[in-house]
C-alpha positions as CSV (number, residue, x, y, z in Angstrom):
1,G,10.1,4.0,-2.5
2,G,10.0,5.9,-5.6
3,L,7.8,7.3,-8.4
4,S,6.6,5.0,-11.2
5,A,4.1,7.2,-13.0
6,A,3.3,10.9,-13.7
7,L,0.3,12.8,-14.9
8,L,0.4,16.3,-16.5
9,Q,-2.5,18.5,-15.5
10,P,-4.0,21.1,-17.8
11,D,-2.6,23.9,-15.5
12,G,1.0,22.7,-16.1
13,K,1.4,21.0,-12.7
14,F,2.1,17.3,-12.6
15,I,1.3,14.5,-10.2
16,G,3.9,11.9,-9.4
17,L,2.7,8.4,-8.2
18,G,4.5,5.5,-6.7
19,V,5.2,3.8,-3.4
20,N,6.4,5.2,-0.1
21,G,7.3,2.3,2.2
22,A,4.3,0.0,1.8
23,F,1.7,2.6,0.6
24,F,0.5,4.3,-2.6
25,Q,1.9,7.8,-2.6
26,L,1.0,10.9,-4.6
27,V,2.8,14.2,-4.7
28,R,2.1,17.2,-6.9
29,Y,4.8,19.4,-8.4
30,N,4.4,23.0,-9.8
31,S,5.4,23.6,-13.3
32,D,8.9,24.8,-12.1
33,G,9.5,21.4,-10.4
34,T,8.9,22.6,-6.8
35,V,6.5,20.5,-4.5
36,D,3.0,22.0,-4.5
37,P,2.3,22.7,-0.8
38,S,-1.5,23.0,-1.5
39,F,-1.7,19.3,-2.5
40,N,-2.2,16.7,0.2
41,I,0.8,14.4,-0.1
42,T,-1.2,11.2,0.2
43,T,-0.2,7.8,1.5
44,T,-3.4,5.8,1.9
45,I,-3.6,2.4,0.5
46,T,-1.2,-0.5,1.2
47,G,0.6,-1.4,-2.1
48,A,2.3,0.3,-5.0
49,A,0.8,2.6,-7.6
50,N,2.1,1.6,-11.0
51,A,0.1,3.9,-13.3
52,A,-2.6,6.6,-13.3
53,V,-5.2,8.3,-15.3
54,L,-6.6,11.8,-15.0
55,Q,-10.3,12.2,-15.3
56,P,-11.9,15.2,-17.0
57,D,-12.7,16.7,-13.6
58,N,-9.0,16.5,-12.7
59,K,-9.4,13.7,-10.2
60,C,-6.6,11.2,-10.4
61,I,-7.1,7.4,-10.4
62,A,-4.1,5.4,-9.3
63,V,-3.8,1.9,-10.5
64,G,-1.5,-0.7,-8.9
65,T,-1.2,-3.7,-6.7
66,S,-2.2,-4.1,-3.1
67,V,-1.7,-7.5,-1.3
68,G,-1.7,-9.3,-4.7
69,H,-4.9,-7.7,-6.0
70,F,-5.7,-5.2,-8.8
71,Q,-6.2,-1.9,-7.0
72,L,-7.8,1.3,-8.2
73,V,-7.9,4.3,-5.9
74,R,-9.3,7.8,-6.7
75,Y,-7.9,11.0,-5.3
76,N,-9.6,14.4,-5.2
77,T,-8.1,17.5,-6.9
78,N,-6.5,18.5,-3.6
79,G,-4.8,15.1,-3.2
80,S,-7.1,13.7,-0.6
81,H,-8.4,10.1,-0.9
82,D,-11.9,10.0,-2.5
83,S,-13.7,7.5,-0.3
84,T,-16.8,7.5,-2.6
85,F,-14.9,5.5,-5.2
86,N,-15.5,1.7,-5.2
87,L,-12.1,0.0,-5.2
88,N,-13.2,-3.3,-6.6
89,A,-9.9,-5.3,-6.2
90,I,-9.5,-8.3,-8.4
91,P,-8.0,-11.2,-6.4
92,T,-4.6,-12.7,-7.2
93,S,-3.7,-10.1,-9.9
94,Q,-1.3,-7.2,-10.4
95,A,-2.3,-4.1,-12.4
96,F,0.5,-2.3,-14.3
97,A,-1.3,0.1,-16.6
98,A,-4.6,1.8,-17.3
99,V,-6.4,4.0,-19.8
100,L,-9.5,6.2,-19.6
101,Q,-11.8,5.6,-22.5
102,P,-13.7,8.5,-24.1
103,D,-16.9,7.4,-22.2
104,N,-14.9,7.6,-18.9
105,K,-14.7,3.8,-18.3
106,I,-11.4,2.7,-17.0
107,V,-9.5,-0.3,-18.6
108,A,-6.7,-1.8,-16.4
109,V,-4.2,-4.4,-17.5
110,G,-1.9,-6.7,-15.7
111,I,-1.3,-10.3,-14.9
112,D,-3.1,-12.9,-12.7
113,G,-1.4,-15.2,-10.2
114,A,-0.4,-17.7,-12.9
115,G,1.3,-15.0,-15.0
116,H,-1.5,-14.7,-17.5
117,F,-2.5,-11.4,-19.1
118,Q,-5.5,-9.9,-17.4
119,L,-7.7,-7.0,-18.5
120,A,-10.6,-5.5,-16.6
121,R,-13.0,-2.7,-17.5
122,Y,-14.6,-0.5,-14.9
123,I,-17.9,1.4,-15.5
124,N,-19.3,4.5,-13.9
125,P,-19.6,4.7,-10.9
126,F,-16.5,2.7,-11.3
127,T,-17.7,-0.7,-10.3
128,L,-16.2,-3.7,-12.0
129,A,-18.0,-4.4,-15.3
130,S,-18.9,-7.9,-16.4
131,F,-16.0,-7.6,-18.8
132,I,-12.9,-9.4,-17.4
133,A,-10.6,-11.2,-19.7
134,S,-7.7,-13.5,-18.8
135,Y,-5.5,-15.0,-21.5
136,G,-2.8,-17.6,-21.1
137,E,0.0,-17.4,-23.6
138,V,-2.0,-15.1,-26.0
139,G,-2.5,-11.5,-25.3
140,L,-5.0,-10.8,-28.1
141,L,-8.4,-9.3,-27.6
């Protein structure tokens, strides 16, 4: 296991994301580096969280790979899994990074099963948009 991403919250606390055994894991730290006991240390989804974005409402979206699929998982401000979020895994792909656009759409990037660059954009309420791009040896959009 280990952490692969971190998010700084407006209150100075930060969330560490990664993998614990075979599951996505989140843990929140106080600004002094101690573990925040009020945050639910979460291990919910099989796979590994590689990146994350923080929404304006301070909910965290972890992006990673689960059983060879793009995987997006949202967590509430207390660290619990937000089951209202539609995961929309993209088959035979791995997600490595994501950004939150100013309009709150999520763009995730990674590779598909053949090693080609893959980009997917998710729209509110975070269902997969019609925009999915996959490029062979060229990573230009």
